[in-house]
N, CA, C, O and the ligand as a Tripos MOL2 file, in Angstrom:
@<TRIPOS>MOLECULE
protein
  225   223    57     0     0
PROTEIN
NO_CHARGES

@<TRIPOS>ATOM
      1 N        -157.8170 -134.6330  140.1960 N.3       1 MET1
      2 CA       -158.4680 -134.5880  138.8150 C.3       1 MET1
      3 C        -159.8160 -134.7170  138.8670 C.2       1 MET1
      4 O        -160.3340 -135.4480  139.7110 O.2       1 MET1
      5 N        -160.5450 -134.0170  137.9610 N.am      2 LYS2
      6 CA       -161.9970 -133.8900  137.9230 C.3       2 LYS2
      7 C        -162.4860 -135.1800  137.0360 C.2       2 LYS2
      8 O        -161.7990 -135.6500  136.1290 O.2       2 LYS2
      9 N        -163.6750 -135.6490  137.3970 N.am      3 SER3
     10 CA       -164.1170 -136.6860  136.7460 C.3       3 SER3
     11 C        -164.8130 -136.2730  135.4160 C.2       3 SER3
     12 O        -165.3720 -135.1790  135.3400 O.2       3 SER3
     13 N        -164.7830 -137.1400  134.3680 N.am      4 VAL4
     14 CA       -165.4000 -136.8910  133.0440 C.3       4 VAL4
     15 C        -167.0150 -136.5480  133.3000 C.2       4 VAL4
     16 O        -167.5570 -135.6580  132.6450 O.2       4 VAL4
     17 N        -167.5870 -137.1600  134.0920 N.am      5 ARG5
     18 CA       -169.0120 -136.9890  134.4630 C.3       5 ARG5
     19 C        -169.2160 -135.5260  134.8290 C.2       5 ARG5
     20 O        -170.0170 -134.7930  134.2490 O.2       5 ARG5
     21 N        -168.4300 -135.1580  135.8340 N.am      6 LYS6
     22 CA       -168.5710 -133.7040  136.4230 C.3       6 LYS6
     23 C        -168.2060 -132.6560  135.3230 C.2       6 LYS6
     24 O        -168.9280 -131.6710  135.1720 O.2       6 LYS6
     25 N        -167.0890 -132.8550  134.5490 N.am      7 ALA7
     26 CA       -166.7790 -132.1170  133.5350 C.3       7 ALA7
     27 C        -167.8370 -131.8590  132.4870 C.2       7 ALA7
     28 O        -167.9900 -130.7560  131.9620 O.2       7 ALA7
     29 N        -168.5350 -132.8930  132.2170 N.am      8 LEU8
     30 CA       -169.6870 -132.8680  131.1820 C.3       8 LEU8
     31 C        -170.8520 -131.9840  131.8580 C.2       8 LEU8
     32 O        -171.4870 -131.1720  131.1850 O.2       8 LEU8
     33 N        -171.0750 -132.1740  133.1240 N.am      9 ARG9
     34 CA       -172.0750 -131.2890  133.7500 C.3       9 ARG9
     35 C        -171.6900 -129.8350  133.8020 C.2       9 ARG9
     36 O        -172.5070 -128.9250  133.6550 O.2       9 ARG9
     37 N        -170.3130 -129.6510  134.0340 N.am     10 ASP10
     38 CA       -169.7640 -128.2960  134.0530 C.3      10 ASP10
     39 C        -169.6210 -127.6200  132.8080 C.2      10 ASP10
     40 O        -169.3380 -126.4220  132.8070 O.2      10 ASP10
     41 N        -169.7990 -128.3110  131.6480 N.am     11 GLY11
     42 CA       -169.5310 -127.6970  130.3550 C.3      11 GLY11
     43 C        -168.1590 -127.6370  129.9140 C.2      11 GLY11
     44 O        -167.9250 -127.0290  128.8690 O.2      11 GLY11
     45 N        -167.0930 -128.2490  130.6400 N.am     12 GLU12
     46 CA       -165.8130 -128.3040  130.1370 C.3      12 GLU12
     47 C        -165.6430 -129.2900  129.0410 C.2      12 GLU12
     48 O        -164.7850 -129.1490  128.1700 O.2      12 GLU12
     49 N        -166.4710 -130.2930  129.0910 N.am     13 LEU13
     50 CA       -166.4720 -131.3650  128.1070 C.3      13 LEU13
     51 C        -167.6910 -131.5110  127.4500 C.2      13 LEU13
     52 O        -168.6690 -131.0700  128.0540 O.2      13 LEU13
     53 N        -167.8910 -132.0770  126.2410 N.am     14 THR14
     54 CA       -169.1230 -132.3210  125.6500 C.3      14 THR14
     55 C        -168.8620 -133.6250  124.8270 C.2      14 THR14
     56 O        -167.7760 -134.1990  124.7390 O.2      14 THR14
     57 N        -170.0070 -133.9870  124.2550 N.am     15 LYS15
     58 CA       -169.8980 -135.1780  123.3900 C.3      15 LYS15
     59 C        -170.2340 -134.7940  121.9560 C.2      15 LYS15
     60 O        -171.1820 -134.0560  121.6860 O.2      15 LYS15
     61 N        -169.4150 -135.3260  121.0430 N.am     16 ASP16
     62 CA       -169.4660 -134.8470  119.5780 C.3      16 ASP16
     63 C        -170.7040 -135.7620  118.9800 C.2      16 ASP16
     64 O        -171.4250 -136.5020  119.6480 O.2      16 ASP16
     65 N        -170.7690 -135.5450  117.6480 N.am     17 THR17
     66 CA       -171.8990 -136.2960  117.0450 C.3      17 THR17
     67 C        -171.7520 -137.8210  117.0610 C.2      17 THR17
     68 O        -172.6960 -138.6100  117.0300 O.2      17 THR17
     69 N        -170.4160 -138.1500  117.1140 N.am     18 TYR18
     70 CA       -170.0360 -139.6260  117.2430 C.3      18 TYR18
     71 C        -169.9530 -140.1210  118.6570 C.2      18 TYR18
     72 O        -169.4730 -141.2210  118.9280 O.2      18 TYR18
     73 N        -170.4110 -139.3260  119.5170 N.am     19 ASP19
     74 CA       -170.6340 -139.7960  121.0370 C.3      19 ASP19
     75 C        -169.2090 -139.7860  121.5930 C.2      19 ASP19
     76 O        -169.0430 -140.4380  122.6230 O.2      19 ASP19
     77 N        -168.1080 -139.1190  121.0500 N.am     20 ARG20
     78 CA       -166.8390 -139.0090  121.6630 C.3      20 ARG20
     79 C        -166.9430 -137.9560  122.6610 C.2      20 ARG20
     80 O        -167.6580 -136.9680  122.4960 O.2      20 ARG20
     81 N        -166.1640 -138.1820  123.8020 N.am     21 VAL21
     82 CA       -166.0000 -137.0330  124.6550 C.3      21 VAL21
     83 C        -164.9980 -136.0760  124.1370 C.2      21 VAL21
     84 O        -163.9170 -136.4820  123.7090 O.2      21 VAL21
     85 N        -165.3250 -134.7700  124.1580 N.am     22 THR22
     86 CA       -164.5010 -133.7860  123.5240 C.3      22 THR22
     87 C        -164.3100 -132.5700  124.4240 C.2      22 THR22
     88 O        -165.2190 -132.1720  125.1520 O.2      22 THR22
     89 N        -163.1330 -131.9960  124.3620 N.am     23 CYS23
     90 CA       -162.7170 -130.7950  125.0840 C.3      23 CYS23
     91 C        -163.2960 -129.5870  124.4420 C.2      23 CYS23
     92 O        -162.9360 -129.2600  123.3120 O.2      23 CYS23
     93 N        -164.2580 -128.8490  125.1760 N.am     24 VAL24
     94 CA       -165.0540 -127.8520  124.6800 C.3      24 VAL24
     95 C        -164.1880 -126.7260  124.2680 C.2      24 VAL24
     96 O        -164.4420 -126.1190  123.2280 O.2      24 VAL24
     97 N        -163.1210 -126.3860  125.0600 N.am     25 GLU25
     98 CA       -162.2230 -125.3020  124.7020 C.3      25 GLU25
     99 C        -161.4670 -125.4390  123.3950 C.2      25 GLU25
    100 O        -161.4020 -124.5010  122.6010 O.2      25 GLU25
    101 N        -160.9270 -126.5520  123.1890 N.am     26 CYS26
    102 CA       -160.0720 -127.0650  121.9750 C.3      26 CYS26
    103 C        -160.8300 -127.7260  120.9260 C.2      26 CYS26
    104 O        -160.3140 -127.9070  119.8230 O.2      26 CYS26
    105 N        -162.1420 -128.1390  121.2150 N.am     27 ASP27
    106 CA       -162.8270 -128.8370  120.2050 C.3      27 ASP27
    107 C        -162.1850 -130.0820  119.8660 C.2      27 ASP27
    108 O        -162.3610 -130.5300  118.7330 O.2      27 ASP27
    109 N        -161.4310 -130.7310  120.7310 N.am     28 THR28
    110 CA       -160.5230 -131.9650  120.4730 C.3      28 THR28
    111 C        -161.1300 -133.1550  121.1890 C.2      28 THR28
    112 O        -161.3490 -133.1330  122.4000 O.2      28 THR28
    113 N        -161.4120 -134.2490  120.3720 N.am     29 PRO29
    114 CA       -161.7510 -135.5020  121.1480 C.3      29 PRO29
    115 C        -160.6050 -136.0500  122.0910 C.2      29 PRO29
    116 O        -159.4300 -136.0340  121.7230 O.2      29 PRO29
    117 N        -160.9500 -136.4720  123.1630 N.am     30 LEU30
    118 CA       -160.0140 -136.8670  124.2820 C.3      30 LEU30
    119 C        -159.4470 -138.1810  123.9510 C.2      30 LEU30
    120 O        -160.1560 -139.0900  123.5190 O.2      30 LEU30
    121 N        -158.1960 -138.2980  124.1430 N.am     31 GLN31
    122 CA       -157.3500 -139.5680  124.1350 C.3      31 GLN31
    123 C        -157.6170 -140.4030  125.4900 C.2      31 GLN31
    124 O        -158.1560 -139.9230  126.4870 O.2      31 GLN31
    125 N        -157.2020 -141.5920  125.3790 N.am     32 THR32
    126 CA       -157.3220 -142.3980  126.4990 C.3      32 THR32
    127 C        -156.0910 -143.0570  127.0040 C.2      32 THR32
    128 O        -155.3780 -143.7060  126.2380 O.2      32 THR32
    129 N        -155.7910 -142.9020  128.3690 N.am     33 ARG33
    130 CA       -154.5530 -143.4880  128.8310 C.3      33 ARG33
    131 C        -155.0180 -144.4210  130.0220 C.2      33 ARG33
    132 O        -155.8350 -144.0270  130.8540 O.2      33 ARG33
    133 N        -154.4530 -145.6770  130.0540 N.am     34 ASP34
    134 CA       -154.6700 -146.4130  131.2150 C.3      34 ASP34
    135 C        -153.5660 -146.4180  132.1030 C.2      34 ASP34
    136 O        -152.5140 -146.9950  131.8310 O.2      34 ASP34
    137 N        -153.7830 -145.7410  133.2460 N.am     35 ASP35
    138 CA       -152.6030 -145.5600  134.1440 C.3      35 ASP35
    139 C        -152.7730 -146.7210  135.2350 C.2      35 ASP35
    140 O        -153.7750 -146.7700  135.9470 O.2      35 ASP35
    141 N        -151.8400 -147.5550  135.3120 N.am     36 PRO36
    142 CA       -151.8140 -148.6480  136.2560 C.3      36 PRO36
    143 C        -151.9170 -148.2180  137.7590 C.2      36 PRO36
    144 O        -152.3850 -149.0090  138.5780 O.2      36 PRO36
    145 N        -151.5210 -147.0740  138.1010 N.am     37 ASP37
    146 CA       -151.6190 -146.4910  139.3360 C.3      37 ASP37
    147 C        -153.1750 -145.9740  139.6670 C.2      37 ASP37
    148 O        -153.5430 -145.7680  140.8230 O.2      37 ASP37
    149 N        -153.8820 -145.8240  138.7140 N.am     38 GLU38
    150 CA       -155.1360 -145.1520  138.8340 C.3      38 GLU38
    151 C        -156.2850 -146.2300  138.8090 C.2      38 GLU38
    152 O        -156.1260 -147.1600  138.0190 O.2      38 GLU38
    153 N        -157.2650 -146.2150  139.4740 N.am     39 ILE39
    154 CA       -158.4030 -147.1170  139.3690 C.3      39 ILE39
    155 C        -159.2220 -146.7240  138.1620 C.2      39 ILE39
    156 O        -159.9600 -147.5310  137.5960 O.2      39 ILE39
    157 N        -159.0700 -145.4010  137.7600 N.am     40 ALA40
    158 CA       -159.8170 -144.8130  136.7810 C.3      40 ALA40
    159 C        -159.1380 -144.8140  135.3980 C.2      40 ALA40
    160 O        -157.9180 -144.9700  135.3470 O.2      40 ALA40
    161 N        -159.7760 -144.6690  134.4090 N.am     41 THR41
    162 CA       -158.9890 -144.5320  133.1170 C.3      41 THR41
    163 C        -158.8460 -142.9820  133.0150 C.2      41 THR41
    164 O        -159.7710 -142.2430  133.3520 O.2      41 THR41
    165 N        -157.6540 -142.5130  132.5380 N.am     42 VAL42
    166 CA       -157.4300 -141.1180  132.3760 C.3      42 VAL42
    167 C        -157.7480 -140.6720  130.8920 C.2      42 VAL42
    168 O        -157.3190 -141.3090  129.9310 O.2      42 VAL42
    169 N        -158.4840 -139.6020  130.7730 N.am     43 ARG43
    170 CA       -158.8770 -139.0510  129.4820 C.3      43 ARG43
    171 C        -158.0460 -137.7910  129.4180 C.2      43 ARG43
    172 O        -157.9950 -136.9790  130.3410 O.2      43 ARG43
    173 N        -157.4070 -137.6770  128.2900 N.am     44 ILE44
    174 CA       -156.3850 -136.4620  128.0230 C.3      44 ILE44
    175 C        -156.8700 -135.7430  126.8650 C.2      44 ILE44
    176 O        -157.3210 -136.3610  125.9010 O.2      44 ILE44
    177 N        -156.8050 -134.3740  126.8930 N.am     45 CYS45
    178 CA       -156.8520 -133.4780  125.5900 C.3      45 CYS45
    179 C        -155.3860 -133.1260  125.3620 C.2      45 CYS45
    180 O        -154.6400 -132.5400  126.1470 O.2      45 CYS45
    181 N        -155.0820 -133.6390  124.0180 N.am     46 SER46
    182 CA       -153.6880 -133.3470  123.5770 C.3      46 SER46
    183 C        -153.3800 -131.9380  123.2950 C.2      46 SER46
    184 O        -152.1990 -131.6040  123.2030 O.2      46 SER46
    185 N        -154.3320 -131.0730  123.1460 N.am     47 ASP47
    186 CA       -154.1420 -129.7050  122.8860 C.3      47 ASP47
    187 C        -153.8300 -128.8290  124.1290 C.2      47 ASP47
    188 O        -152.8360 -128.1040  124.1710 O.2      47 ASP47
    189 N        -154.6850 -128.9270  125.0880 N.am     48 CYS48
    190 CA       -154.4290 -128.1560  126.3870 C.3      48 CYS48
    191 C        -153.9080 -128.9540  127.4480 C.2      48 CYS48
    192 O        -153.6810 -128.4670  128.5550 O.2      48 CYS48
    193 N        -153.6840 -130.2840  127.1430 N.am     49 GLU49
    194 CA       -153.0500 -131.2300  128.0920 C.3      49 GLU49
    195 C        -153.8740 -131.3650  129.4230 C.2      49 GLU49
    196 O        -153.3840 -131.6850  130.5060 O.2      49 GLU49
    197 N        -155.2680 -131.0590  129.1740 N.am     50 GLY50
    198 CA       -156.1390 -131.2050  130.3410 C.3      50 GLY50
    199 C        -156.4230 -132.7980  130.5910 C.2      50 GLY50
    200 O        -156.4240 -133.5980  129.6560 O.2      50 GLY50
    201 N        -156.6350 -133.1270  131.7810 N.am     51 THR51
    202 CA       -156.8700 -134.5250  132.0960 C.3      51 THR51
    203 C        -157.9940 -134.6650  133.0460 C.2      51 THR51
    204 O        -158.2190 -133.8610  133.9510 O.2      51 THR51
    205 N        -158.7440 -135.8090  132.7790 N.am     52 TRP52
    206 CA       -160.0620 -136.0150  133.5370 C.3      52 TRP52
    207 C        -160.0800 -137.6090  133.6020 C.2      52 TRP52
    208 O        -159.7000 -138.3680  132.7110 O.2      52 TRP52
    209 N        -160.5780 -137.9360  134.7900 N.am     53 LYS53
    210 CA       -160.6720 -139.3530  135.0280 C.3      53 LYS53
    211 C        -162.0440 -139.9090  134.7740 C.2      53 LYS53
    212 O        -163.0720 -139.2780  135.0180 O.2      53 LYS53
    213 N        -162.0080 -141.1530  134.2580 N.am     54 GLU54
    214 CA       -163.2610 -141.8600  133.8680 C.3      54 GLU54
    215 C        -163.2640 -143.1790  134.7560 C.2      54 GLU54
    216 O        -162.4130 -144.0640  134.6710 O.2      54 GLU54
    217 N        -164.2710 -143.1740  135.5580 N.am     55 ILE55
    218 CA       -164.4840 -144.3850  136.4860 C.3      55 ILE55
    219 C        -164.9700 -145.5590  135.5040 C.2      55 ILE55
    220 O        -165.9170 -145.4490  134.7240 O.2      55 ILE55
    221 N        -164.1770 -146.6890  135.6660 N.am     56 ARG56
    222 CA       -164.4360 -147.7870  134.7870 C.3      56 ARG56
    223 C        -165.6250 -148.6400  135.4410 C.2      56 ARG56
    224 O        -166.0430 -149.6500  134.8750 O.2      56 ARG56
    225 ZN       -158.4430 -128.9480  125.5290 Zn       57 ZN57
@<TRIPOS>BOND
     1     1     2 1
     2     2     3 1
     3     3     4 2
     4     3     5 am
     5     5     6 1
     6     6     7 1
     7     7     8 2
     8     7     9 am
     9     9    10 1
    10    10    11 1
    11    11    12 2
    12    11    13 am
    13    13    14 1
    14    14    15 1
    15    15    16 2
    16    15    17 am
    17    17    18 1
    18    18    19 1
    19    19    20 2
    20    19    21 am
    21    21    22 1
    22    22    23 1
    23    23    24 2
    24    23    25 am
    25    25    26 1
    26    26    27 1
    27    27    28 2
    28    27    29 am
    29    29    30 1
    30    30    31 1
    31    31    32 2
    32    31    33 am
    33    33    34 1
    34    34    35 1
    35    35    36 2
    36    35    37 am
    37    37    38 1
    38    38    39 1
    39    39    40 2
    40    39    41 am
    41    41    42 1
    42    42    43 1
    43    43    44 2
    44    43    45 am
    45    45    46 1
    46    46    47 1
    47    47    48 2
    48    47    49 am
    49    49    50 1
    50    50    51 1
    51    51    52 2
    52    51    53 am
    53    53    54 1
    54    54    55 1
    55    55    56 2
    56    55    57 am
    57    57    58 1
    58    58    59 1
    59    59    60 2
    60    59    61 am
    61    61    62 1
    62    62    63 1
    63    63    64 2
    64    63    65 am
    65    65    66 1
    66    66    67 1
    67    67    68 2
    68    67    69 am
    69    69    70 1
    70    70    71 1
    71    71    72 2
    72    71    73 am
    73    73    74 1
    74    74    75 1
    75    75    76 2
    76    75    77 am
    77    77    78 1
    78    78    79 1
    79    79    80 2
    80    79    81 am
    81    81    82 1
    82    82    83 1
    83    83    84 2
    84    83    85 am
    85    85    86 1
    86    86    87 1
    87    87    88 2
    88    87    89 am
    89    89    90 1
    90    90    91 1
    91    91    92 2
    92    91    93 am
    93    93    94 1
    94    94    95 1
    95    95    96 2
    96    95    97 am
    97    97    98 1
    98    98    99 1
    99    99   100 2
   100    99   101 am
   101   101   102 1
   102   102   103 1
   103   103   104 2
   104   103   105 am
   105   105   106 1
   106   106   107 1
   107   107   108 2
   108   107   109 am
   109   109   110 1
   110   110   111 1
   111   111   112 2
   112   111   113 am
   113   113   114 1
   114   114   115 1
   115   115   116 2
   116   115   117 am
   117   117   118 1
   118   118   119 1
   119   119   120 2
   120   119   121 am
   121   121   122 1
   122   122   123 1
   123   123   124 2
   124   123   125 am
   125   125   126 1
   126   126   127 1
   127   127   128 2
   128   127   129 am
   129   129   130 1
   130   130   131 1
   131   131   132 2
   132   131   133 am
   133   133   134 1
   134   134   135 1
   135   135   136 2
   136   135   137 am
   137   137   138 1
   138   138   139 1
   139   139   140 2
   140   139   141 am
   141   141   142 1
   142   142   143 1
   143   143   144 2
   144   143   145 am
   145   145   146 1
   146   146   147 1
   147   147   148 2
   148   147   149 am
   149   149   150 1
   150   150   151 1
   151   151   152 2
   152   151   153 am
   153   153   154 1
   154   154   155 1
   155   155   156 2
   156   155   157 am
   157   157   158 1
   158   158   159 1
   159   159   160 2
   160   159   161 am
   161   161   162 1
   162   162   163 1
   163   163   164 2
   164   163   165 am
   165   165   166 1
   166   166   167 1
   167   167   168 2
   168   167   169 am
   169   169   170 1
   170   170   171 1
   171   171   172 2
   172   171   173 am
   173   173   174 1
   174   174   175 1
   175   175   176 2
   176   175   177 am
   177   177   178 1
   178   178   179 1
   179   179   180 2
   180   179   181 am
   181   181   182 1
   182   182   183 1
   183   183   184 2
   184   183   185 am
   185   185   186 1
   186   186   187 1
   187   187   188 2
   188   187   189 am
   189   189   190 1
   190   190   191 1
   191   191   192 2
   192   191   193 am
   193   193   194 1
   194   194   195 1
   195   195   196 2
   196   195   197 am
   197   197   198 1
   198   198   199 1
   199   199   200 2
   200   199   201 am
   201   201   202 1
   202   202   203 1
   203   203   204 2
   204   203   205 am
   205   205   206 1
   206   206   207 1
   207   207   208 2
   208   207   209 am
   209   209   210 1
   210   210   211 1
   211   211   212 2
   212   211   213 am
   213   213   214 1
   214   214   215 1
   215   215   216 2
   216   215   217 am
   217   217   218 1
   218   218   219 1
   219   219   220 2
   220   219   221 am
   221   221   222 1
   222   222   223 1
   223   223   224 2
@<TRIPOS>SUBSTRUCTURE
     1 MET1         2 RESIDUE 1 A MET
     2 LYS2         6 RESIDUE 1 A LYS
     3 SER3        10 RESIDUE 1 A SER
     4 VAL4        14 RESIDUE 1 A VAL
     5 ARG5        18 RESIDUE 1 A ARG
     6 LYS6        22 RESIDUE 1 A LYS
     7 ALA7        26 RESIDUE 1 A ALA
     8 LEU8        30 RESIDUE 1 A LEU
     9 ARG9        34 RESIDUE 1 A ARG
    10 ASP10       38 RESIDUE 1 A ASP
    11 GLY11       42 RESIDUE 1 A GLY
    12 GLU12       46 RESIDUE 1 A GLU
    13 LEU13       50 RESIDUE 1 A LEU
    14 THR14       54 RESIDUE 1 A THR
    15 LYS15       58 RESIDUE 1 A LYS
    16 ASP16       62 RESIDUE 1 A ASP
    17 THR17       66 RESIDUE 1 A THR
    18 TYR18       70 RESIDUE 1 A TYR
    19 ASP19       74 RESIDUE 1 A ASP
    20 ARG20       78 RESIDUE 1 A ARG
    21 VAL21       82 RESIDUE 1 A VAL
    22 THR22       86 RESIDUE 1 A THR
    23 CYS23       90 RESIDUE 1 A CYS
    24 VAL24       94 RESIDUE 1 A VAL
    25 GLU25       98 RESIDUE 1 A GLU
    26 CYS26      102 RESIDUE 1 A CYS
    27 ASP27      106 RESIDUE 1 A ASP
    28 THR28      110 RESIDUE 1 A THR
    29 PRO29      114 RESIDUE 1 A PRO
    30 LEU30      118 RESIDUE 1 A LEU
    31 GLN31      122 RESIDUE 1 A GLN
    32 THR32      126 RESIDUE 1 A THR
    33 ARG33      130 RESIDUE 1 A ARG
    34 ASP34      134 RESIDUE 1 A ASP
    35 ASP35      138 RESIDUE 1 A ASP
    36 PRO36      142 RESIDUE 1 A PRO
    37 ASP37      146 RESIDUE 1 A ASP
    38 GLU38      150 RESIDUE 1 A GLU
    39 ILE39      154 RESIDUE 1 A ILE
    40 ALA40      158 RESIDUE 1 A ALA
    41 THR41      162 RESIDUE 1 A THR
    42 VAL42      166 RESIDUE 1 A VAL
    43 ARG43      170 RESIDUE 1 A ARG
    44 ILE44      174 RESIDUE 1 A ILE
    45 CYS45      178 RESIDUE 1 A CYS
    46 SER46      182 RESIDUE 1 A SER
    47 ASP47      186 RESIDUE 1 A ASP
    48 CYS48      190 RESIDUE 1 A CYS
    49 GLU49      194 RESIDUE 1 A GLU
    50 GLY50      198 RESIDUE 1 A GLY
    51 THR51      202 RESIDUE 1 A THR
    52 TRP52      206 RESIDUE 1 A TRP
    53 LYS53      210 RESIDUE 1 A LYS
    54 GLU54      214 RESIDUE 1 A GLU
    55 ILE55      218 RESIDUE 1 A ILE
    56 ARG56      222 RESIDUE 1 A ARG
    57 ZN57       225 GROUP 0 **** ****
């Protein structure tokens, strides 16, 4: 899984006017899922089901 930081650099994700991380392809703000098996928080696009990890 790619990190949110790298996806922002690669242009897959962007930030909207409210500073929410948003999927560029779907124009959808990401949802957050705390996965107990992951050290990182998982960010999900509900439209394309893309997932990115966010280091806490
Ligand atoms: Zn998406």
